[in-house]
C-alpha positions, 0 to 999 in steps of 0.5 A, spaced: 522 153 473 522 161 472 516 164 469 516 170 465 510 175 467 509 181 463 506 187 466 501 187 460 499 180 461 498 182 469 494 188 467 490 184 462 488 179 468 486 184 473 482 188 468 478 182 466 477 180 473 474 187 474 470 187 468 468 180 468 467 181 460 472 180 455 470 185 450 470 191 456 476 188 458 480 188 451 477 196 450 480 198 457 487 195 455 486 198 448 487 191 445 483 188 440 479 182 443 483 176 439 489 180 442 486 180 449 484 173 449 491 171 446 494 175 452 490 171 457 491 164 454 498 165 454 498 167 462 494 161 463 499 157 459 505 160 463 502 159 470 500 152 468 493 154 471 486 156 468 484 163 471 477 164 469 471 160 468 468 162 461 461 161 458 457 165 453 454 170 458 459 170 464 467 170 466 468 168 473 475 167 476 477 160 478 479 158 485 487 159 482 485 166 479 482 168 485 488 166 489 493 170 484 489 176 483 492 179 490 499 178 488 498 180 481 495 187 483 501 187 488 506 186 482 503 191 478 503 197 484 510 195 485 512 195 477 508 202 477 512 205 483 519 203 480 517 206 473 515 212 477 521 213 481 525 212 475 521 217 471 522 222 477 529 221 477 529 222 469 525 228 470 530 231 476 524 231 481 528 226 485 535 223 486 542 225 489 548 229 487 554 229 491 560 234 489 567 235 492 569 242 492 575 246 494 574 250 500 575 257 497 569 255 492 565 252 497 565 257 502 563 263 497 561 261 490 557 255 491 552 257 497 548 261 492 548 256 486 546 251 491 540 255 494 537 256 487 538 249 485 535 247 491 529 251 490 528 248 483 529 241 485 527 241 492 527 233 492 534 232 490 538 230 496 545 234 496 552 232 499 557 237 499 565 235 501 569 242 502 576 238 502 583 240 499 584 238 492 587 231 493 581 229 497 576 232 492 580 227 486 580 221 491 572 222 492 571 222 485 575 216 484 572 212 490 565 214 488 564 218 494 563 224 489 559 225 482 564 230 480 569 235 484 572 242 483 580 241 484 586 245 483 590 239 481 590 236 474 591 228 474 591 225 468 589 218 469 585 213 465 579 212 470 578 220 470 575 225 466 578 232 467 576 239 464 578 246 465 573 250 470 576 257 471 582 260 473 583 265 479 589 270 480 592 272 486 592 278 491 596 280 497 592 282 503 595 287 508 593 292 514 591 299 512 597 303 513 602 298 511 607 300 506 604 296 500 598 301 501 601 306 497 599 304 490 594 300 486 597 297 481 599 289 481 605 288 485 611 283 483 611 277 488 618 277 489 617 284 492 613 281 498 619 277 500 622 282 505 615 282 509 613 277 514 608 272 511 602 269 514 601 262 510 597 257 509 599 250 510 604 246 505 598 241 504 594 247 501 594 248 493 595 256 495 601 255 498 604 250 493 602 255 487 606 261 491 612 256 493 613 254 486 612 261 483 617 265 487 622 259 487 628 259 488 627 265 493 622 263 499 617 267 503 618 269 510 613 265 513 611 267 520 605 263 521 602 257 518 595 256 518 589 252 516 583 256 516 583 263 511 578 266 517 584 265 522 589 268 516 585 274 516 584 275 523 592 275 524 593 280 518 588 284 520 592 285 527 599 287 523 602 280 524 604 279 517 601 279 510 598 274 506 597 272 498 591 268 496 586 267 490 581 272 488 576 267 490 577 267 497 577 275 498 570 275 501 574 272 507 578 278 507 573 284 507 574 288 513 575 296 514 582 294 516 584 290 510 586 292 503 588 288 497 592 289 491 593 284 485 600 280 485 604 279 479 608 273 478 610 268 472 605 262 472 601 265 478 594 263 476 590 258 479 587 253 475 581 250 477 578 243 474 572 239 474 574 232 475 569 226 474 569 219 472 571 217 465 567 210 465 561 212 468 555 217 466 552 222 471 545 220 474 540 225 472 540 229 479 548 229 478 547 231 471 542 237 473 547 239 478 553 239 473 549 243 468 548 248 473 555 249 476 558 249 469 553 255 467 555 259 473 562 258 473 566 264 476 568 269 471 
């Protein structure tokens, strides 16, 4: 038959075993002596054993009480350790936060934010996945990530989606290129005659461009996966490219210039996605608040 032992009863028992006096033990537990005696009596009744020999002058452990003392002390230590662990998590001194982020955000905007977060919460374990939008959402859906920053809005009952930031697009070209004659925004359709260094069709950037210029098409010379590779190809004059503003740090070079691109609908929306049916842990909530506070402007 299961026995319900409260930490209050265990503390009273250990205190009495140490003090060998009901009055002193009751004071140590901040209880009146009748209330303290009732706790000890209830513990003995629940265990079905007498734990103390009581006389008018002495209180001594019985053989059963002595056998129970070590276990009671261990139970109290475990309970206190568990409570302290919860307090640490709530106080954001410990825990784990996992986030999935678009590569364009993970490489430029995220690192300084995580550096300050880690400085403020050094014991919180961080997990970052820099993956494409569909994978970001899938990580949230299957519980691998607490939340994600994705460029796809997916209306699903199990997901909660909120706007995070918007991002405009810029054309990148070599110094001395025909586009290097002005500073005003250039229409996307005006770029269709130039050879293009494109990102892979699976990237959200590519999907935005294809949709914005449809039914026209860009003259794709190369399709690549990495923005750093795209930057190298453009710097060598193989073609031009169009990328979101948040990725322009990849293209900071004396050999490259940029101009903003204008086209209807050519603004990338970034969304924060999390599970609708789960609350964030204290650690994940702390990271969420920091991320929302320092959104790209």
